[in-house]
N, C-alpha and C positions, 0 to 999 in steps of 0.2 A: 062172775060170773055174767055173762056179757044177758046184754036186753033186748039185744038184735039179734037171732036165729038166723042159719041162710035157710035159701031153699029148698038143699040137698046137698047130701055130701054124699063124697069120690074117693076113697082109699084106694089108690094105685097101690099093690104089694107086687116087688119088683122079683121073688126069692125068697129063701127061709122060710122060718119055724111059719106057719097056718098062726096073724094073730084074734083071728074071732073067739076062741075057749078061753083065752086070755082074758077078756074085757069085760066089765058089768056093765050089765043095762045105762041106760042112758036115757035123754030127752029126744035125741035126735037118731033119726033112720038115717042109718051107715048101708052104703053102695059095697062092694068092696068087687074092685078086678084084680082077675089075679094074674098075671104078663110074666111065660115063660122063662124059668131062671136060667143064667146066665153066668157068666167069667165074669164079664164087664157089664154092671149097673146102667141098665138103659135109662137115665133119665131124662132125654128128649124124648123120647119115643113116649116114656108113660106120661109125662108133661101130653104128650098131645094127645093119646090114648083119654085121655082122664077130660078134657078138651069138646072129645067126638063127644063122649058118653053124656055128658053131661046135658042137661035140655032147655038150660037157662043159655040165655042171650050174656048175663054179667057173670062172670067166672072170675076166684079170687084161690087162686095158686100159694101156699103152705105148706114148705117141710115140714114130716111129720116130728122132730126136734124142735119146731117152735111153736108156744106157746100163745094164742092169741090173744091181746088187749082185746076188752069190752068196748071198745070205740071201731074194732080195726072194721067189722063186715057193717055196719053203719057209713063212716069212713071212706071205704073204699064203692061201698055203692052211691053213695053220696056222688066220688071224683067219677065214675064212670057214668052219669049219668048226664056231667059237665061235659064231659068230655071224648072221643075219639081218639083213645092214647093209651101207651102202657105204664100205668099207676103200678108205683111205689112206695114202700112205709119204712121206716126207721124197724133196724132188728136190736137189740141189747144179746148181751151175752150174761151169760147167768154163769158164776163161779163156782165150781165142785160142792161150795158150803151151800150152796144153794140150794142142793139135794134136802138138806134136812128142812127146810120151811115147808111152811104148810103153803095151801095151793089159794092163800090171797093172796091176788093179782100187786096190790098197791106195794104188799113186803119185800115181792120179789122181784116191782118193777126197782125198788131203792137198791137191790141189792143187785143189779143189772149193772151193764157197763156198755158203754158204746165202742163201733171195731173202730180200732184206727185209721182203717184205710177207707172205712166211709162218712165222710163225713155229712153231715145234717146239716140238708139251706135253710138260716135264719127267715125266719117268717112268721105272719102274723099271719096269714091267709088260710084256710082250710087245702088251699093245696096250693100248686104254684110250678110252673112250668121251669127242667132245667135243660140244660145243653150235654150234662156232663152224661153223654149215653155208653161209656164208657165201667160209670158205677154203678148202671141194672143189675139187681143182683135179683137169681127168681125164685129165692131162699121163701121171698115175703112178694107178692105182686098179685095185678087185677087188670086185667084186660077182657072188651068185650067179644065176645065169640066171634063175632064178624073181622073183626080187624085182626084179631089170631092168627085169622082166615086169608086175611089179606096180606098179610106178613109169612101164610106159607107155612106156620104154624113153625117148632123147632127142628132144625136140619141133623135127623139121624142121624145123618153120618159121621157125628158126634156121640162116639160111646165109650162109657167109662166118665171117668172124673174131669170135668174142668170145660170149660171155654162156652158148650151151649148155649149160654144164658146173652154171652158178650156178641154170642154169634147174632143173636133173636137179638136186640140192640139196635147192634150196628143194621141187620137188614132195615128196623124203625127208621131212621134212623135217614138212608137212603129213600126210601120211599115214602119221604117227611111225613111218619107221626110219632106224633110228640112225645117225650116219657113228659110225666107229672109226679111229682113228691107228694103225695100226699101225707098230709102233719101228724095228724089225730091213729094212723095206721102202724099202731106200735106191738112187734108181735119181739117177745123175750125167747131166744135164745136156749135151750136144755143145755146142761152138761153132758158131757162124756168128752171122752180122750180120743185125742186128733194130734196128728205130726204135724209140726215145723219145722224143714218145709214137709211138704205132704210124701215120703220118699216112698209112700205103700201103695202113690197114686202114680208114681215112678212115667211108665209106662201107657199108663193113657192121659197121660197132662200134655205130652211128646207127641202122640201122637194129635192130639186134641188139636196139641197149637199149633203142627203143622197144617193141620186143615186149613183149618181159621189163619194163617199166612197166606196160604194158595185159593183166600176166599178176595182176602183185605189189604193185600200184603201191608200189613199188620202184626206182631207180638200180641199177643194176649197170654194173659198173670203170669205179666213180667216180674215179679217179686219172686216169683216160683220159680222163674227162671235164673234172676243171677242167683239166686240163692245153688241152684244145680251144677253152676258153673264154677261160683267158686268153692265147689267141692269135687271141682273137678271130671263132674259128672257126666260134663257135654261142652264141649268149647258152642260159645252164642255170645252176642252182643244186641244189644237193639235195633242196629243200622246193618243185622248182617241177614244171607238170603235164608239160608237153611243153620237147623241145628245137628252138629255131629256129633253122636253119642260113645263116651268114651270107654263109657261104665257102668252097665248095671248098680244100683249100693244096694253094701252088702247086709247082709243079717244084720250083722252090728249096729251100722249106720243109723237101717228102718227104729229100729230098737232106741235110741239112741235121741231119734227127731223125735219120741213121741212123748206130749207133755201132758203129765198129767196135775198140773195147778188150775 
């Protein structure tokens, strides 16, 4: 249980079943905002709506499948008080077996593991600046509302899965907004089934990668693009100017890509 409570909690519902009847009353007042359901998840629009809806200058964004650590709210708030910046914290991943654990955060933390593609800057300080803007990840971050306004918010031309967070980070770098690593803003990502590579989001990733390249002359999500190219779904190299789609993944390939461990 965190001793630091947020001033408000806003949940953006992008579609599906209304979550409210399934939730038990808690100590926090939660505001639910319902977006019109779309075939492709409007992630960028949802985050912009949350920022617009908030009455506070300090904003903390956390994906619905992440559990905040007991120091997360305090750590992000302290960092925002010191910096006009994008602030990011570590996210560790819980294995399938952790679903049977209690909600004791320390026991869950001991079961969680770091993401192999997200290195944690070694620091003894509560926060430190980093130049690795490409590693900004929107599943857990904090920013002043005024700074997000300076950045223009998330580009809502990104629809569906992938690319919108790296785009925001590149905009921050272009405008000289620092990226700050917050040591104690730990969150744990709950286990759920995923795909590796994410063939179930193939169309979104291709469309969003193309949009990103048209803006920045660089390719995001290169690990996934490499995997698609290795499967002969696309022709692509890191130095190419365009993605050529050879074929979509088959239903069998989508199923075989699902990771259940």
